[in-house]
C-alpha positions as CSV (number, residue, x, y, z in Angstrom):
1,X,0.1,0.0,-0.1
2,X,1.4,3.3,-1.2
3,X,1.9,5.8,1.8
4,X,1.0,9.5,1.1
5,X,2.5,12.7,2.4
6,X,0.5,16.0,1.5
7,X,2.9,19.0,2.1
8,X,1.2,22.4,3.1
9,X,-2.3,21.9,4.9
10,X,-4.2,24.9,3.4
11,X,-7.4,24.7,2.0
12,X,-6.3,22.2,-0.9
13,X,-3.7,20.3,1.5
14,X,-6.1,19.7,4.2
15,X,-8.9,18.6,1.9
16,X,-6.5,16.7,-0.5
17,X,-5.0,15.1,2.7
18,X,-8.4,13.9,4.3
19,X,-9.8,12.9,0.9
20,X,-6.5,10.1,0.4
21,X,-7.4,9.1,3.6
22,X,-10.9,8.4,2.5
23,X,-9.7,6.5,-0.7
24,X,-7.9,4.1,1.9
25,X,-4.2,5.4,2.0
26,X,-2.0,6.1,5.0
27,X,-1.6,10.0,5.0
28,X,0.7,12.3,6.7
29,X,-0.1,15.9,6.3
30,X,2.9,18.3,6.5
31,X,3.1,21.9,7.3
32,X,5.5,24.4,9.0
33,X,2.5,26.6,10.9
34,X,3.0,24.5,14.2
35,X,-0.5,26.2,15.4
36,X,-2.5,25.0,12.2
37,X,-1.0,21.2,12.7
38,X,-2.2,21.3,16.1
39,X,-5.5,22.1,15.3
40,X,-5.9,19.8,12.3
41,X,-4.9,17.1,14.4
42,X,-7.5,17.8,17.2
43,X,-9.8,17.8,14.0
44,X,-10.5,21.7,13.8
45,X,-10.6,22.9,10.3
46,X,-9.5,26.7,10.3
47,X,-11.8,27.4,7.4
48,X,-15.4,26.8,6.2
49,X,-15.7,23.8,3.9
50,X,-18.8,21.8,4.2
51,X,-18.3,18.1,5.0
52,X,-14.5,18.4,5.8
53,X,-14.7,18.6,9.4
54,X,-16.4,15.2,9.7
55,X,-13.9,13.5,6.9
56,X,-10.9,14.8,8.9
57,X,-12.1,13.5,12.3
58,X,-13.2,10.0,10.8
59,X,-9.8,9.3,9.6
60,X,-7.8,11.1,12.5
61,X,-10.0,8.4,14.5
62,X,-9.3,5.5,11.8
63,X,-5.6,6.3,12.1
64,X,-5.1,6.7,8.4
65,X,-4.6,10.4,8.7
66,X,-2.0,12.4,11.1
67,X,-0.4,15.7,10.9
68,X,3.4,16.9,11.7
69,X,5.4,19.7,11.2
70,X,8.4,17.9,10.0
71,X,9.4,17.0,6.6
72,X,11.8,14.3,7.9
73,X,9.0,12.4,9.0
74,X,7.2,12.6,5.9
75,X,10.4,11.7,3.8
76,X,11.2,8.5,6.3
77,X,7.5,6.9,5.5
78,X,5.9,8.2,2.0
79,X,6.3,6.9,-1.1
80,X,4.6,9.6,-2.6
81,X,4.6,13.4,-1.8
82,X,1.9,15.9,-3.0
83,X,3.0,19.4,-2.9
84,X,-0.1,21.8,-2.2
85,X,1.4,25.0,-0.9
86,X,0.5,28.3,-1.4
87,X,1.7,30.1,-4.9
88,X,0.5,33.8,-4.0
89,X,0.5,36.7,-6.4
90,X,4.1,38.3,-6.7
91,X,5.4,41.2,-8.4
92,X,3.9,42.2,-11.6
93,X,1.4,39.5,-11.2
94,X,3.8,36.6,-11.6
95,X,3.3,33.8,-9.0
96,X,5.6,33.6,-6.1
97,X,7.2,30.2,-6.1
98,X,9.0,30.8,-2.8
99,X,7.1,28.0,-0.7
100,X,7.2,25.5,-3.9
101,X,11.1,25.8,-4.1
102,X,11.3,25.5,-0.5
103,X,9.6,22.3,0.0
104,X,11.7,20.5,-2.9
105,X,15.0,22.1,-1.6
106,X,14.1,20.8,2.0
107,X,12.6,17.6,0.9
108,X,15.3,16.2,-1.6
109,X,18.0,15.7,1.0
110,X,15.8,14.2,3.5
111,X,15.0,11.3,1.0
112,X,16.1,7.8,1.5
113,X,13.9,5.9,-0.5
114,X,12.7,6.1,-4.3
115,X,9.9,8.6,-4.4
116,X,7.2,10.5,-6.6
117,X,6.7,13.9,-6.0
118,X,3.6,15.3,-7.2
119,X,2.6,19.2,-7.7
120,X,-0.7,20.0,-7.4
121,X,-0.2,23.9,-6.7
122,X,-1.2,25.9,-9.3
123,X,1.9,27.1,-10.9
124,X,3.5,29.0,-14.0
125,X,4.2,26.4,-17.1
126,X,8.0,25.5,-16.6
127,X,7.9,24.9,-12.8
128,X,7.9,20.9,-12.8
129,X,10.9,20.7,-14.8
130,X,12.9,23.2,-12.9
131,X,11.7,21.3,-9.8
132,X,13.0,18.1,-11.1
133,X,16.3,19.9,-11.7
134,X,16.4,21.4,-8.3
135,X,15.8,17.8,-6.8
136,X,18.3,16.1,-8.8
137,X,21.0,18.4,-7.4
138,X,20.1,17.9,-3.7
139,X,18.9,14.1,-3.7
140,X,21.2,11.4,-2.8
141,X,23.0,9.6,-5.7
142,X,21.2,6.3,-7.0
143,X,17.8,7.7,-5.7
144,X,15.0,7.4,-8.2
145,X,13.0,10.6,-7.5
146,X,10.5,11.6,-10.3
147,X,8.4,14.8,-10.6
148,X,4.8,14.5,-11.5
149,X,1.9,17.4,-12.0
150,X,-1.5,16.6,-11.1
151,X,-3.4,19.9,-10.9
152,X,-6.2,20.2,-8.5
153,X,-9.8,21.7,-9.6
154,X,-11.2,22.0,-6.3
155,X,-14.3,24.4,-6.0
156,X,-14.6,26.0,-2.7
157,X,-17.8,24.9,-0.8
158,X,-17.4,21.7,-2.9
159,X,-13.8,20.6,-1.9
160,X,-14.4,17.2,-0.5
161,X,-16.9,16.3,-3.6
162,X,-14.5,17.1,-6.0
163,X,-11.9,15.4,-4.2
164,X,-13.4,12.4,-4.2
165,X,-15.5,12.6,-7.5
166,X,-13.5,14.7,-9.7
167,X,-14.7,15.2,-13.2
168,X,-11.4,14.7,-15.0
169,X,-8.1,13.7,-13.8
170,X,-4.5,15.0,-15.4
171,X,-1.3,13.5,-14.9
172,X,1.6,15.3,-16.0
173,X,4.3,12.4,-16.3
174,X,7.6,11.7,-17.8
175,X,7.9,8.4,-17.1
176,X,5.7,5.4,-16.8
177,X,6.2,4.6,-13.3
178,X,4.8,8.2,-12.2
179,X,1.3,7.4,-14.4
180,X,1.1,3.9,-12.7
181,X,1.5,5.3,-9.0
182,X,-1.1,8.0,-9.8
183,X,-3.6,5.7,-11.4
184,X,-2.9,3.4,-8.0
185,X,-3.6,6.4,-5.9
186,X,-6.9,7.2,-8.1
187,X,-7.8,3.8,-8.4
188,X,-11.4,4.2,-7.1
189,X,-12.4,7.4,-8.8
190,X,-10.9,5.9,-12.3
191,X,-13.1,2.9,-11.5
192,X,-16.2,5.2,-11.2
193,X,-15.4,6.1,-14.8
194,X,-13.6,9.4,-14.2
195,X,-12.0,10.6,-17.4
196,X,-7.9,10.5,-17.0
197,X,-5.7,12.7,-19.4
198,X,-2.4,11.6,-19.3
199,X,0.1,14.3,-20.9
200,X,3.6,16.0,-20.4
201,X,4.4,18.4,-17.7
202,X,3.8,21.8,-19.6
203,X,0.6,20.7,-20.5
204,X,-0.5,19.5,-17.3
205,X,0.9,22.9,-15.6
206,X,-1.4,25.1,-18.3
207,X,-4.3,23.0,-17.7
208,X,-5.7,24.9,-14.4
209,X,-4.5,28.3,-15.2
210,X,-6.1,27.7,-18.7
211,X,-9.3,26.6,-17.2
212,X,-9.6,29.6,-14.9
213,X,-8.6,32.0,-17.4
214,X,-11.6,30.5,-19.5
215,X,-13.9,30.9,-16.9
216,X,-12.9,34.3,-16.1
217,X,-13.3,35.4,-19.8
218,X,-16.8,33.9,-20.0
219,X,-17.9,35.7,-16.6
220,X,-16.4,39.1,-18.0
221,X,-17.9,38.4,-21.5
222,X,-21.7,38.2,-19.8
223,X,-20.9,41.2,-17.8
224,X,-19.5,43.2,-20.8
225,X,-23.2,42.4,-22.1
226,X,-24.5,43.5,-19.2
227,X,-23.1,47.0,-19.7
228,X,-24.6,47.1,-23.4
229,X,-27.7,45.7,-22.2
230,X,-27.9,48.7,-19.8
231,X,-26.9,51.0,-22.7
232,X,-29.4,49.6,-25.1
233,X,-32.6,48.9,-22.7
234,X,-32.3,45.1,-22.8
235,X,-32.3,42.1,-20.1
236,X,-28.9,40.4,-19.6
237,X,-30.8,37.9,-17.7
238,X,-33.1,36.7,-20.6
239,X,-29.9,37.3,-22.8
240,X,-27.9,34.7,-20.6
241,X,-31.0,32.1,-20.5
242,X,-31.0,32.4,-24.4
243,X,-27.1,31.9,-24.6
244,X,-27.2,29.1,-22.2
245,X,-29.4,26.8,-24.2
246,X,-26.8,26.7,-26.9
247,X,-25.0,23.6,-26.2
248,X,-21.7,25.0,-27.6
249,X,-21.9,27.7,-24.9
250,X,-23.7,26.4,-21.5
251,X,-25.3,28.2,-19.0
252,X,-22.5,28.0,-16.4
253,X,-20.8,31.0,-15.7
254,X,-23.1,33.2,-17.2
255,X,-24.6,34.8,-14.2
256,X,-23.9,38.7,-14.7
257,X,-23.3,40.7,-11.9
258,X,-20.7,41.8,-9.4
259,X,-17.9,39.6,-11.3
260,X,-15.5,36.9,-10.1
261,X,-13.1,37.3,-7.4
262,X,-11.4,34.7,-4.8
263,X,-8.2,33.4,-4.3
264,X,-7.8,31.3,-7.9
265,X,-9.4,33.3,-10.7
266,X,-8.0,36.9,-10.4
267,X,-4.6,35.5,-9.4
268,X,-4.4,32.8,-11.9
269,X,-5.3,35.3,-14.9
270,X,-2.5,37.6,-13.9
271,X,-0.1,34.9,-13.5
272,X,-0.8,33.5,-16.6
273,X,-0.4,37.0,-18.5
274,X,2.8,37.5,-16.5
275,X,4.3,34.2,-17.5
276,X,3.1,34.4,-21.2
277,X,5.3,37.6,-21.5
278,X,8.2,36.0,-19.6
279,X,8.0,33.4,-22.4
280,X,7.9,36.1,-25.2
281,X,4.2,35.2,-25.8
282,X,2.4,38.2,-24.3
283,X,0.5,38.9,-27.2
284,X,-1.2,35.3,-27.3
285,X,-3.2,36.2,-24.0
286,X,-3.4,40.2,-24.5
287,X,-7.1,39.9,-24.5
288,X,-7.1,38.8,-20.7
289,X,-6.3,42.5,-19.9
290,X,-9.8,43.2,-21.2
291,X,-11.1,40.5,-19.1
292,X,-9.7,42.0,-15.9
293,X,-10.8,45.5,-16.6
294,X,-14.4,44.5,-17.3
295,X,-14.2,42.6,-13.7
296,X,-13.2,45.6,-12.1
297,X,-15.8,47.8,-13.9
298,X,-18.5,45.7,-12.3
299,X,-17.4,46.6,-9.0
300,X,-17.1,50.3,-10.0
301,X,-20.7,50.1,-11.2
302,X,-22.2,49.0,-7.9
303,X,-20.1,51.5,-6.1
304,X,-21.4,54.0,-8.4
305,X,-25.0,53.3,-8.0
306,X,-25.0,53.1,-4.3
307,X,-23.4,56.3,-4.0
308,X,-26.0,57.8,-6.5
309,X,-28.9,56.3,-4.1
310,X,-27.2,57.8,-1.1
311,X,-26.6,61.2,-2.7
312,X,-30.2,61.4,-3.7
313,X,-31.4,61.1,-0.1
314,X,-31.4,63.3,2.7
315,X,-28.4,63.8,4.7
316,X,-26.7,61.5,2.4
317,X,-23.0,62.3,3.8
318,X,-24.0,59.6,6.8
319,X,-26.0,57.6,4.5
320,X,-26.3,53.9,5.7
321,X,-25.4,51.1,3.6
322,X,-26.5,47.5,4.4
323,X,-24.1,44.9,2.8
324,X,-25.7,41.3,2.4
325,X,-22.5,39.2,2.0
326,X,-18.8,39.5,2.6
327,X,-17.3,36.1,1.2
328,X,-16.4,35.9,-2.7
329,X,-18.8,33.3,-3.2
330,X,-21.7,31.5,-1.2
331,X,-20.6,28.4,1.1
332,X,-16.9,29.5,1.8
333,X,-15.4,32.1,4.1
334,X,-12.9,32.8,1.6
335,X,-12.6,37.0,1.3
336,X,-9.6,37.3,-0.8
337,X,-10.0,39.5,-3.7
338,X,-13.6,39.5,-2.5
339,X,-15.9,41.8,-5.0
340,X,-18.4,42.2,-2.0
341,X,-15.8,43.2,0.7
342,X,-14.2,45.7,-1.6
343,X,-17.5,47.5,-2.5
344,X,-18.0,47.6,1.3
345,X,-14.8,49.1,1.8
346,X,-15.0,51.7,-0.8
347,X,-18.5,52.7,0.2
348,X,-16.9,53.0,3.8
349,X,-14.1,55.4,2.5
350,X,-16.8,57.3,0.7
351,X,-18.2,58.2,4.2
352,X,-20.9,55.8,4.1
353,X,-21.9,54.2,7.4
354,X,-21.4,50.4,6.3
355,X,-22.5,47.3,8.1
356,X,-22.0,43.9,6.8
357,X,-23.5,40.5,7.6
358,X,-22.4,37.1,6.2
359,X,-23.2,33.6,7.4
360,X,-19.6,32.5,8.0
361,X,-17.2,34.8,6.5
362,X,-17.7,37.6,9.1
363,X,-14.7,36.6,11.3
364,X,-12.1,36.7,8.1
365,X,-13.7,39.9,6.9
366,X,-13.3,41.6,10.2
367,X,-9.6,40.6,10.2
368,X,-9.5,42.4,6.5
369,X,-11.7,45.4,7.1
370,X,-12.0,45.7,10.6
371,X,-13.3,49.6,10.2
372,X,-16.7,48.1,8.8
373,X,-19.6,47.4,11.0
374,X,-20.5,43.5,11.4
375,X,-24.2,42.5,12.4
376,X,-25.3,39.1,13.7
377,X,-27.9,38.7,11.5
378,X,-29.1,40.2,8.1
379,X,-32.0,42.1,9.7
380,X,-30.1,44.1,12.1
381,X,-27.5,44.7,9.2
382,X,-30.4,46.6,7.4
383,X,-31.6,48.5,10.4
384,X,-32.4,52.2,9.2
385,X,-30.4,51.5,5.7
386,X,-30.6,53.9,3.1
387,X,-29.6,51.0,0.4
388,X,-29.4,47.2,0.8
389,X,-26.7,45.9,-1.5
390,X,-27.0,41.8,-2.2
391,X,-23.2,41.1,-3.1
392,X,-22.7,37.3,-2.1
393,X,-25.4,35.1,-3.3
394,X,-25.9,32.9,-0.3
395,X,-29.2,31.0,-0.5
396,X,-30.5,32.2,2.7
397,X,-30.7,35.9,1.3
398,X,-33.3,34.8,-1.3
399,X,-35.2,33.6,1.9
400,X,-35.4,36.9,3.5
401,X,-38.8,38.5,4.1
402,X,-39.0,41.6,2.2
403,X,-41.9,43.2,3.9
404,X,-40.4,42.4,7.4
405,X,-37.1,44.3,6.0
406,X,-39.2,47.2,4.8
407,X,-40.2,48.0,8.2
408,X,-36.8,48.4,9.5
409,X,-34.9,49.9,6.6
410,X,-34.7,54.1,6.3
411,X,-35.1,53.8,2.6
412,X,-36.5,50.5,0.7
413,X,-34.2,50.3,-2.1
414,X,-32.5,47.0,-3.0
415,X,-29.5,46.6,-5.5
416,X,-29.2,42.9,-6.6
417,X,-25.9,43.0,-7.7
418,X,-25.7,39.1,-8.1
419,X,-29.0,39.1,-10.3
420,X,-30.4,35.9,-7.8
421,X,-33.1,37.5,-6.0
422,X,-36.8,37.2,-6.8
423,X,-37.5,40.7,-8.2
424,X,-41.2,40.3,-7.9
425,X,-41.3,39.7,-4.0
426,X,-39.5,42.9,-3.5
427,X,-41.5,44.9,-5.8
428,X,-44.8,43.3,-4.2
429,X,-43.6,44.7,-0.8
430,X,-42.9,48.2,-2.0
431,X,-39.3,48.3,-2.6
432,X,-37.6,50.0,-5.2
433,X,-35.2,47.2,-6.8
434,X,-32.6,47.7,-9.1
435,X,-30.2,44.8,-10.8
436,X,-27.2,45.3,-13.1
437,X,-27.5,44.7,-16.9
438,X,-31.5,45.5,-17.3
439,X,-33.6,48.5,-17.7
440,X,-36.8,46.5,-18.6
441,X,-39.9,46.6,-16.5
442,X,-40.2,43.8,-14.1
443,X,-43.9,42.6,-13.8
444,X,-45.0,41.6,-10.1
445,X,-47.4,39.1,-9.0
446,X,-49.9,42.0,-7.8
447,X,-49.7,43.5,-11.6
448,X,-47.4,46.4,-10.5
449,X,-44.6,47.6,-12.9
450,X,-41.1,48.8,-12.3
451,X,-38.6,50.1,-14.0
């Protein structure tokens, strides 16, 4: 039986380690953050991911999963080492590979057995071969230490499912031994029919950033159409529905609104641009600069609309804004590059009194933006508000009672920047309801019409 180490126990690493234990392997998770290791060893997950705490505790109890701060311990027992450390944005958008390089430079001299080192971190193309060279320089003569790449495709909020039931597996390998071992590790999902793509190292490295750049482009495309719809008096929601029925396009990621954020799409788009320029191929991805510009304009648009509402009311310099949502997406407490939190901060800097509610991300949001106010529930956040902004599409926001909220706000104005609320319910309760990408009238169940 293969013994696995997972190096780096952030969102990706902790989820992957628990998932590998669920697939039946002995797993040691390694991190240089002793506090994080102690928390994980107690079964405590330091971020929000549905299903992960239960999976973690189950395999701590089964004995298949343990955590340590020592790479030497991992080197002594593991046949396969997954690298899951962060690659944050560095200078000019390029990925910072300090942690990735640090892992191989430290691990290599500790190895006393043949091993496969598998990258899962999102890295610039060419990184894997550089790691191979670094490992070759520091490992003992005679050892066979191979590098492979197995990019991750986890969606925050669905990480456990995506680990155990991936929609595809990509193996970047330079020898049959690496492919054989990876097929053994993923034997269960492969037996369930998960497609496997076996390719070279550079192609495997490009898959994740290419996928994220494509998704970012699709989101920015529909947001560009939202801008055109606003100018032309058209409805981007109906436009997106019609486009989504074309099976060459599909309906996913055609939600116009506030745009994308988080720790992957923005960073990966910038990193891909930076790496293409390094390779002398910047023109091939020049269009991605426009993708970023459109995404930023959607945030600008919501800020401008909120300020327009405030300045149209009495005492606007002390106007109150209720913000529903701080995470960059629902089912996550991740506030990295969150459009919701950026909009809230910019309105605060414009002298608005901003109160935020998020079901799970308030603690992380407060750490990033302590100057904002935070409420214990959405109704408290909306008390005496001059405008309410729906900025993260948590399902519970769709269940709010518009009539109850109308009784506690100062001015019943809703800006649904995610285009997911039922406009008819809010209009019927007497709200002014605004949504990006449309100037069409909205008919309510009571036959009322609003522009």
